[in-house]
C-alpha positions as CSV (number, residue, x, y, z in Angstrom):
1,X,111.7,113.6,142.2
2,X,113.3,110.3,143.2
3,X,115.8,112.3,145.4
4,X,113.0,113.9,147.3
5,X,111.4,110.5,148.1
6,X,114.5,109.8,150.2
7,X,113.8,112.8,152.4
8,X,112.2,111.8,155.6
9,X,108.5,112.6,155.9
10,X,107.2,115.5,157.9
11,X,106.7,113.5,161.1
12,X,110.2,112.0,161.0
13,X,111.7,115.5,160.3
14,X,109.8,116.9,163.3
15,X,110.9,113.9,165.5
16,X,114.5,114.5,164.5
17,X,114.2,118.2,165.1
18,X,112.6,117.7,168.5
19,X,115.1,115.0,169.6
20,X,118.1,117.2,168.6
21,X,116.7,120.3,170.3
22,X,116.0,118.2,173.5
23,X,119.5,116.8,173.5
24,X,121.0,120.3,173.0
25,X,118.9,121.8,175.8
26,X,120.0,119.0,178.1
27,X,123.6,119.5,177.1
28,X,123.4,123.3,177.5
29,X,121.9,123.0,180.9
30,X,124.7,120.8,182.0
31,X,127.9,122.2,183.6
32,X,129.9,121.3,180.5
33,X,127.3,122.9,178.2
34,X,127.1,126.1,180.1
35,X,130.9,126.5,179.9
36,X,130.9,125.9,176.1
37,X,132.1,129.1,174.4
38,X,129.7,128.5,171.5
39,X,126.7,127.6,173.6
40,X,124.7,130.6,172.2
41,X,125.1,129.2,168.7
42,X,124.4,125.5,169.2
43,X,120.6,126.0,169.5
44,X,120.7,127.2,165.9
45,X,121.8,123.7,164.7
46,X,118.3,122.1,164.5
47,X,116.7,125.3,163.2
48,X,119.3,125.6,160.4
49,X,119.0,121.9,159.5
50,X,115.2,122.2,159.4
51,X,115.5,125.3,157.3
52,X,117.8,123.5,154.8
53,X,115.4,120.5,154.5
54,X,112.3,122.8,153.9
55,X,114.2,125.0,151.5
56,X,115.4,122.0,149.5
57,X,111.8,120.9,149.0
58,X,110.6,124.4,147.9
59,X,109.8,124.4,144.2
60,X,110.8,128.1,144.0
61,X,114.5,127.1,144.6
62,X,116.6,126.6,141.4
63,X,118.5,123.4,140.7
64,X,121.9,124.9,141.4
65,X,120.8,126.1,144.8
66,X,119.2,122.8,145.5
67,X,122.4,121.0,144.8
68,X,124.2,123.4,147.2
69,X,121.6,122.8,149.9
70,X,121.7,119.0,149.4
71,X,125.4,119.0,149.8
72,X,125.1,121.0,153.0
73,X,122.5,118.6,154.4
74,X,124.9,115.7,153.5
75,X,127.6,117.5,155.3
76,X,125.4,117.8,158.4
77,X,124.8,114.1,158.3
78,X,128.2,112.8,157.3
79,X,129.9,111.6,160.5
80,X,133.5,112.6,159.6
81,X,133.7,116.3,158.7
82,X,136.1,119.1,159.7
83,X,134.8,119.0,163.3
84,X,133.2,115.6,163.8
85,X,130.3,115.5,166.3
86,X,131.2,111.9,167.2
87,X,134.6,113.1,168.5
88,X,133.8,116.6,169.7
89,X,130.2,116.2,170.8
90,X,127.9,119.2,170.1
91,X,130.9,121.5,169.6
92,X,131.4,119.5,166.3
93,X,128.3,121.2,164.9
94,X,130.1,124.6,164.7
95,X,131.5,123.9,161.2
96,X,128.0,122.8,160.1
97,X,126.6,126.1,161.4
98,X,129.2,128.1,159.5
99,X,128.5,126.2,156.2
100,X,124.7,126.4,156.6
101,X,125.0,130.1,157.2
102,X,127.1,130.5,154.1
103,X,124.6,128.5,152.0
104,X,121.6,130.3,153.4
105,X,123.2,133.7,152.8
106,X,124.1,132.7,149.2
107,X,120.5,131.8,148.5
108,X,119.2,135.0,150.1
109,X,121.6,137.0,148.0
110,X,120.5,135.2,144.9
111,X,116.7,135.0,145.5
112,X,115.8,137.4,148.3
113,X,115.1,136.7,152.0
114,X,111.4,136.0,151.6
115,X,112.1,132.8,149.8
116,X,114.0,131.4,152.8
117,X,112.4,133.2,155.7
118,X,109.1,131.4,155.2
119,X,110.7,128.2,156.2
120,X,112.5,129.5,159.3
121,X,111.2,128.1,162.6
122,X,113.8,129.5,165.0
123,X,113.0,131.7,168.0
124,X,115.0,134.7,166.7
125,X,114.6,136.4,163.3
126,X,116.6,134.6,160.6
127,X,118.5,137.6,159.4
128,X,119.5,138.4,163.0
129,X,120.7,134.8,163.5
130,X,122.7,134.9,160.3
131,X,124.3,138.2,161.2
132,X,125.2,136.9,164.7
133,X,126.8,133.8,163.3
134,X,128.6,135.8,160.6
135,X,130.1,138.1,163.2
136,X,131.7,135.2,165.0
137,X,132.4,132.9,162.1
138,X,136.1,133.9,162.0
139,X,136.4,132.8,165.6
140,X,134.5,129.6,164.8
141,X,136.5,128.8,161.6
142,X,139.8,129.5,163.5
143,X,139.1,126.4,165.6
144,X,138.9,124.1,162.6
145,X,142.1,122.2,162.2
146,X,142.2,122.6,158.4
147,X,141.1,126.2,158.5
148,X,143.0,127.3,155.4
149,X,141.4,124.6,153.2
150,X,137.9,125.4,154.6
151,X,138.5,129.2,154.2
152,X,139.7,128.8,150.6
153,X,136.6,126.7,149.7
154,X,134.2,129.3,151.2
155,X,136.1,132.2,149.5
156,X,136.1,130.3,146.1
157,X,132.3,129.6,146.4
158,X,131.6,133.2,147.4
159,X,133.5,134.5,144.4
160,X,131.7,132.1,142.1
161,X,128.3,133.2,143.5
162,X,129.2,136.9,143.1
163,X,129.9,136.5,139.3
């Protein structure tokens, strides 16, 4: 339980969520944001992050899945990932979205959608969002400079989860 004590309390989570959504809305209303080819997907960032946090704290989630979720949350937070937000701005969240979608799909396939859906706060239905992201994930991943390494990791994890 010590690991869970480091998770921000409900108010701090809500504050982070609201601040991120506000920044994204402001960006997407700007000229640059409206022209961003992934604008339709960027609003999923705070919702997916929130979903991961809530799912991590759910006692129904097994320890292997919690580890996967925790690693994904760390990836969201880590400043230097495949597409760093500090360098690319909000477009840098696209790799985080792809990874979060993969992890959420993995858990849904393992435990069923109801385990995850109860934590979803997005405006659209979760399964619709996941399908929308999955349909364009090849386009998103193709923009990642180290695409082959990322793709190999995702395929390897998918194969392990399907065993």
